[in-house]
N, C-alpha and C positions, 0 to 999 in steps of 0.2 A: 408759399405754395410748395416749395421743395420739401419743407419739413413735414407738411401734411401727407404728401405722396410717399416719402420714405417711411413715415410713421405707419401708414396703412400697409405698405409692403412688409415692414418689419413685423407687425402683428400677424399678418398672413403667414409669413415664413415660420414664425415662432409657433403658431398653431399647428401648421403642417408638420413641423419638426417634432412637436410633442406627441401628436397622434401616431405618426409613422414609427418613431423610435420606440414608443411604448409598446406598440404591436410587435416590432422586431425583437425587443428584449424578451418578449414572451415566447418567441419562436414562430410567429406568423410569417408565412412565406410571402415574399414580395413579388408574387406573380401578377398577371394582368387583372385577374378577378379581384384579388385582395387590394391591390392598389386602387382600383375603381371604387370598391366598397368603402375603404378608408377615406378616400377623397370625398365621397358622398356624405359620410359622417362629418368630416371636417367642414364641408359647406353648410350642413344643417346647423351645427353649433356655431359656426361663424355668423350665420344670419341672426341667431339668437343673441350673440354678442353685440352685433351692430344695433339690433333693436334696443338692447339694454343701454348701450352707449348713447343712443339718440334720446331715450326717455329719461334716464337717470343720471347721465353724465359720466365722466371718466372716473372719478373717485369711487362712486358707488359700484360701478361696473368692475373695477379692480378688486373691490372688497368681496363681491359675489362671484368672482371669477371661478373659484373652486366649485360652486354650485352650477355655474353655466357651462364650464368646460370640463373640469377634472372629474367630477362625480359622474356625469353622463358618459365620459370616456371609460371610466372603470366599469360601469354597469354594461356598457356596450361590449367591451372586450370579454367580460365575464359571461354574459348571456349569449352573445352571438358566436364567439369563438370557443366557448365552453371551458375557459380557464377559471381556476379558483379566484374568488374575489380578492383574497389577500395578496395573491401573486399579481393581479391586475393593479391593485393599489400600489404595490411595491414598484412595479414597472413604471407607472406614471410618476411616482416620486423620484425615481432614478432619472427619468427623462427631464423632469423639472430641475434637478440638480445640474444636469449637463447644460442646461440653458445658461447657467451662471458663467460659463466660459465666454460666450459672446457678450454677456452683460458686463463683465469686468473689462474686456478689451474695449467695448464701447465707452465705458466710463473713463478709461485711460486716455482714449483718443479725444473725447470732448474736453477733457481737462487740458489737453495740449493745444487744441484748436479753438476752443471756446465757441464752437458752432454746433447747434443742436442737430442739424441735418447729418453731420458726420457721425454722430452717435448711432443714428438709425441705419445709415449706409454701411458702417463697419459691422454692426450687428447682423445685418442681412448676409454680408459676405462670410463672416465667421460662422454664422449658423449653418450656412450651406456646406462649408468646409467640414465642420464638426459632424454634420449629418452624414456626409459621405464616409468619413473616417469611422464613425460608430457603426454604420450599416455594414461596412466591409470587414472591419477587424474586431469589433467589440460585441456586436449584437449576438453572434453565435455563441460566444463564451458566456454571456449573461444568460442566454436561453438554457444552456447546460447547467449553469449554477442554480437556476430556478427549478431544476428537477431534483435537487437534493432534498434532504429531510427538512421539515418545517423549522427545526431548531437552527440549522445552518442558514436557512433562508432569512430567518429573523435577525441573525447576527449580521449578515451581509446587508440587509435592508435597514439596519438601525440608523446608520449615518444619513442616508438620503431622506428617510422619513422624518427624523428629528430636524434636519435642516429645513425641510418643507414647513413644518410647524413654526420653527424659529423665524423664518423669513416673513411669514404672514403675520406672526404675533408682534414682531419688532419693526417691520418695515411697511406693511400694508394697513393693518388695523391700528397700529400705534406708531409713534416716532422714536421708540426707545433705541433703535439701532444707531441713531445719530445723536443721542442725548449725551453720550460720553460717560455713562454710568459704568462702574466697574463690573457689576453683575452681568451686564450685557456683553461687555468687551471680553470677559473671561469665559463666557458660556460655551462658545465653540471650542475653546481649548479643553474645557471639561468634557464635552461630547467626544472630541477626538481621542482623548485619553481612554474613555469608556469603550469606544469602538475599537481602539487598538488592543486593549486588554481582552475584549471578547474575541477578537480575531486571533490573538495568541492562544487563547484557550481552545478555539476550534482547530487551529493549525496543529497544536500539540496532540489533540485527540486523533486527528486524521493521520498524523505522523506515527502515533502508536499503532493505529489500525493497519497502516501500511507495513510497519515493522513486523507486526504479528503475522500478516499475510506472507511476508517474505520468509519468516522463520518456518511457517507451515509448508511453504513451497520447498524450502531446503530439506525439511524432514521427509517430505514425500519423495523428493529426488533421491535422498539417501535410502529410503525404503525400496525404491525402484532399483537402485544399484545393488542393494542387498539381494533382491529377488533375482537379478541377473546372475549374480555370483552363485546363488543356490542352483539355478537352472544349469549353469555351466558345469557345476560339480555333478549334478544328476546326469547330464549328457555324457560327461567323461566316464562316469561309472557304467552307464548303459552301453557305451561304445566298447569298454573293456569286457563287459559281460558278453556282448555279441561276438567279440573276437574269441573269447574263451569257449563259448558254445560252438562256434564254427570249428575251432581247432580241437575240440574234446575227443573226436574220433581218432585224430592223430596222436593225441596224448595217450589215450588208452592203448592204441596199437604199440606205441613205444614201450609202455609199461609191460604189456604182454611179451614183447620181444625180449626185454631185460630179464623177465622171469623165466622164459623158455631157455635162455642162454645161461641161466644160473647166476645172473648178476643181480641178486636181490638187493645188495647195498645201493647200486645205481638206481634200481627201481624205487627204493625208499627215498633217496635224495631227489629223484625226479618228481615223485608224488608231493614231497614237502615243498618243492619249488612251485608246483601248481597251486598248492594250498595257499602259499604266500601271495601269489598273484590274485587268487580269488578273494583273499582277505582285504586286499587293497581296494577292491570294488565296494566293500561294505562301508556304510556311513558310520563314523565313530559315534558311539552312544555315550554322551557326557552326563546326561541326566534325564529325568522323565519329561521335562518340558520341551515340547517340540520346537518352538521358535528359537530357544537358546541353543538347542542341538544344531539347528540349521545355520545359525550365525557362526557358531564355532567351527562347524564342518566347512562352511564356505571360506573360512580363513585357514583351514588346515593345510591345504596344498601350498599356499604361499609361505606358511610357517615352516613346513617341512623342506621345501626347495631352498629356502633362505637359511637353512641350518639354524633355526631358532628353537631353543629348548622351552617348550610351553609346560610350565608346572601349574597344574590346575587342581582346584577342589571346588566342585559344583554340587551343592546339595539344596535343591529347590523343588517345590511340588510341581505337579503336572499343570496346574492352573495358577496363574498369578493375578493379583488384583489390579493389573495395569494392562493397557492395550499392547498388542504386538509391536505397533509402531513405536511406542515410547521405549520399550525394552530394546528394540532394534537400534534406535538412535543412540542410546546410552552405551550399550555393550559394543556395538560396531565401531562407534567413534573412539571409544576407549582403546579397543584392540588396534584399530588403524593407527592411532597416534603412537601406541607402544611399538608396533611393528616398524613404523617409519623411524622411530628414535633408535632402536637397536640395530637397524640396518647400517647405521653409520659406524658400528663397531666391527671388530674382527669376528669371524664366524665362531670362534671358541668362547667369545664373551657375550654372545647373544642369548638372552633368556627373558622370559616374561612369566611373572607369577600372577595367577588369577585365582581369586577367592570369591565365590558367589554363593550366598546362603541366606536363609530366612532366620530371623530372631525376633520373637515376640511380635509377629505380624509385620515386621519391617524387613525389606529386602536390603541386604548389605552387599555392596560391590567393592572389591579392593583389587586394584591392578598396580603392580610394581614392575619397573623395568630400568635397567641401567641406561646411561646416555653418554654420548661423546662430548657434547657441549652443554654445560649447565644452563637450563632455561632461565630467562628473566620473567618477572611477574609484574603485572599492572592490575590493580584492583582485584587481586586474588586470582587472576587468570594468567596462564603462561602466554607470552607474546610470541607470535609467529615470526620467523626470520624473513619470510618472503611474503610479498603481497598476494592476496587471494587465498591465503591459508588462515587457519585459526577459527574457521566456522564450526569445526567439530567440538571444540571446548565450549564455544558459545551455545551450541545446540544442547550439550549435556547440561549446562547450567539452566538453560531455558526450560527444558523438560523437567528437571529436578524441582525447580521453583514452582512450575505449574502444577506438579503433583504434590505440592506442600512438603517436599523433601529438601535435601541439602546435598551439596557436592563440595569437595575440597581438593585443590591441587597443591602439592607440596613437594619438597625435596628432603629425603632422609639419607644423609651420607651421600653415596653415589647412586642412589635410586630415586627415580621420579615416582611419585605416589598419587594415585587417583582414588578417592574415597567417595562413594555415593550411598546415601541412605534414603530409601523411599518408603 
């Protein structure tokens, strides 16, 4: 009697487990309305199951279980809750796979006790425990995963779907699972290997996409920093111009006074001094390309205040076949790295050589600078001495490769050399 009672409770809890967990995996909210609807569905298919059990017996009912329970559940979730049929089938197969936890524990216990009622009793307890765990910690994660692309979903669903077919083919419809044949014993290892390889492929692609997004974020941050530098330079120039405009009446009065007193030499010196101050407000014109001018101008103040001798030759057209962001990343990072390197030297030893020109539709960039400590290289890239640095060289390589160009970092005597061809 105890076996019959525990068996009925086991089948009931397993049915409820499968229905509710399948719905939770899809993202169905477990509010009062949905709990009632799912319970009503469970009761309906449960009645069909009992009718089949009474008319056809246990073996036939187990064989048609997918038609009695699983297929109606897939169709119900698909049409009532408006989920894609493939997602509903995947959710049901995943819930079926999770049932194997209680099944294995039950088999282990019955082998120890040799009493059938313990098998059903333990499965009931484990099923409830697994249900609570899945509902609280796993169902939300699975629901998010099922919102991914179809390719990703198929990879994640490969293992539970294959196990579903394997279990019915070797355990319900045949007895191959317990026949001891090698092809059956090794099949799940084969499936695990395929699933693992597919997972690695998906993980690698997602990792590449994440790295790509991080690089783009870094590039946009550098572009934003560059824009801030340009705005600061413009503000400083405008502030100086406002001061000069405000003081121009006093300047002219002083010049008139010098001339009236016959001090023409002082007047000339004073005028030259005013001209020099005005010249400082003008943006240096390095070439016809606006973005390159702005990049070089934004570094001009730091170069001048740091007593760095910038030796440049810039001969490029007004328009370049690359985006402003790409040019900003390469030129700004190259100059930033060069400036940081020469700042470790004495003021008289600080210089940067910049050569930027077009040759046969190719943009050639060459930056040379001395250094205090010879850099070390790994895979062709200079290694940063401190953590959190080194993104500049990586960004230069990334943009160069993306534009089908090339970049090279090297040491020539006492000079560090950056060469970029785009």
